[in-house]
C-alpha positions in Angstrom: 4.2 -14.5 -17.5 6.6 -16.5 -19.7 10.4 -16.6 -18.7 11.5 -15.9 -21.7 9.3 -12.3 -21.7 10.7 -11.8 -18.5 14.6 -12.6 -19.9 14.0 -10.3 -22.6 12.8 -7.2 -20.1 15.5 -7.8 -17.7 18.3 -7.9 -20.9 16.7 -4.6 -22.1 17.2 -3.0 -18.6 20.7 -4.2 -18.2 21.6 -3.0 -21.6 20.1 0.4 -21.2 20.2 1.3 -17.5 22.2 4.4 -18.6 19.2 5.8 -20.4 15.6 6.7 -19.0 13.9 3.4 -18.8 9.7 3.4 -18.3 8.2 0.7 -17.2 5.5 1.2 -20.0 8.8 0.3 -22.4 9.5 -2.9 -20.7 5.9 -3.5 -20.3 5.6 -3.4 -24.0 8.8 -5.5 -24.4 7.4 -8.4 -22.7 3.7 -8.0 -24.3 2.2 -7.3 -21.3 0.2 -4.4 -19.6 1.6 -2.2 -17.1 -0.2 -3.2 -14.3 0.6 -6.7 -14.5 4.5 -6.2 -15.3 4.8 -4.0 -12.2 3.1 -6.4 -10.3 4.9 -9.2 -11.9 8.5 -7.4 -10.8 7.5 -6.9 -7.4 6.2 -10.4 -7.1 8.9 -12.2 -8.7 12.2 -10.0 -7.5 10.7 -8.6 -4.2 11.5 -5.4 -5.5 9.4 -2.7 -8.1 10.6 -1.8 -11.3 11.9 1.1 -9.9 13.9 -0.1 -7.1 15.5 -3.1 -9.7 16.7 0.1 -12.0 18.1 1.9 -9.3 19.7 -1.0 -8.0 21.6 -1.8 -11.0 22.8 1.6 -11.6 24.0 1.9 -7.7 25.8 -0.8 -8.3 27.0 0.3 -11.7 28.1 3.5 -9.9 30.1 1.7 -7.1 32.4 -0.4 -9.3 33.0 2.7 -11.3 33.8 4.9 -8.4 36.4 2.4 -6.9 37.5 2.0 -10.5 38.0 4.9 -12.4 38.7 8.4 -12.0 36.2 9.8 -13.6 34.2 12.6 -12.0 30.9 11.7 -9.7 28.9 14.0 -12.2 30.0 12.3 -15.1 29.5 8.8 -13.3 26.3 9.6 -11.9 25.2 10.6 -15.9 26.9 7.8 -17.3 24.9 5.2 -15.1 21.2 6.6 -15.7 20.8 9.2 -13.3 19.1 12.5 -14.4 21.2 14.5 -12.3 24.2 14.6 -9.6 21.5 15.2 -6.8 19.3 12.4 -7.8 22.7 10.5 -7.6 24.1 11.6 -4.0 20.5 11.2 -2.7 20.1 7.2 -3.9 23.7 6.5 -3.2 23.6 7.9 0.5 20.2 6.6 0.9 21.3 2.8 0.0 24.7 2.7 1.4 24.6 5.2 4.0 28.0 7.4 2.7 28.3 9.6 -0.4 29.6 8.5 -3.3 32.7 10.3 -3.1 33.2 9.1 0.6 33.0 5.7 -0.7 35.6 6.5 -3.3 38.1 7.8 -0.9 37.4 4.9 1.6 37.7 2.2 -1.6 40.8 4.0 -2.7 42.5 4.0 1.0 41.6 0.6 1.0 43.6 -0.2 -2.3 40.8 -2.3 -3.2 38.5 -2.8 -6.7 34.9 -3.4 -5.3 34.2 -6.8 -4.8 31.7 -8.7 -2.7 33.9 -8.4 0.2 33.7 -4.6 0.1 30.1 -4.6 -0.1 29.9 -5.5 3.5 31.1 -1.9 4.7 28.2 -0.3 2.9 25.4 -2.2 3.1 22.8 -1.6 5.4 22.8 -3.9 8.4 19.0 -4.0 8.6 17.5 -7.6 7.8 14.7 -6.3 5.4 17.5 -4.6 3.7 19.9 -7.3 3.6 17.0 -9.5 2.1 16.0 -7.4 -0.1 19.7 -7.5 -1.4 20.4 -10.8 -1.3 16.5 -11.4 -3.3 18.2 -9.0 -5.8 21.5 -11.3 -6.4 19.1 -14.7 -7.0 18.2 -15.9 -10.6 15.0 -15.5 -11.6 13.5 -18.8 -10.7 9.7 -18.7 -9.9 8.9 -22.1 -8.5 12.0 -21.3 -5.8 10.6 -17.8 -4.8 7.2 -19.5 -4.6 8.5 -22.1 -2.1 10.0 -19.4 0.1 6.9 -17.3 -0.1 4.7 -20.1 1.2 7.4 -21.3 3.5 7.0 -17.1 5.6 3.2 -18.0 4.9 3.0 -21.1 6.6 5.4 -19.7 9.5 3.5 -16.9 10.1 0.0 -18.6 10.3 2.1 -20.9 13.0 3.2 -17.9 14.8 -0.7 -16.6 15.0 -1.5 -20.1 15.9 1.0 -20.0 18.6 -0.3 -16.5 19.8 -4.1 -17.5 19.5 -3.5 -20.5 21.9 -1.9 -18.5 24.1 -4.4 -16.2 24.6 -6.9 -19.0 24.5 -5.2 -20.4 27.7 -5.5 -17.3 29.7 -8.8 -16.8 29.0 -9.6 -20.2 30.3 -7.2 -19.3 33.5 
């Protein structure tokens, strides 16, 4: 996939996250089929198309919750969620708190949503942190391919060490 096509797809999502966005629409914008586009998102961004859109919507929602007096329902709809229930479920799953509680904490702290606030609401599970960090990285296929290659090489070395340990036990 050409970088320009991918940039167009991402720009479209960033500009239209408030609306219903289908993978088919994004694939059409990039000029690719749906399966290829879906696999490309997962491979290049480390998350699925739907997860990318969801995280973008949640990010926008946290800013609105901390910096506005709009109702939670209004923020949910303005950020592209189908309804308040879908918003609450997604928010709770990703941040382990409700939107209202997040807003309350942000107001009590007297802060606007900035990077240092995120540490209070992100999961401490390594996989979640890696996903969050990868979603912040700019699109760089060469860098991602190198990271993937390094990870694969490390796994290979781990398996090799395990096999050597098994072989030496069998010889004993």
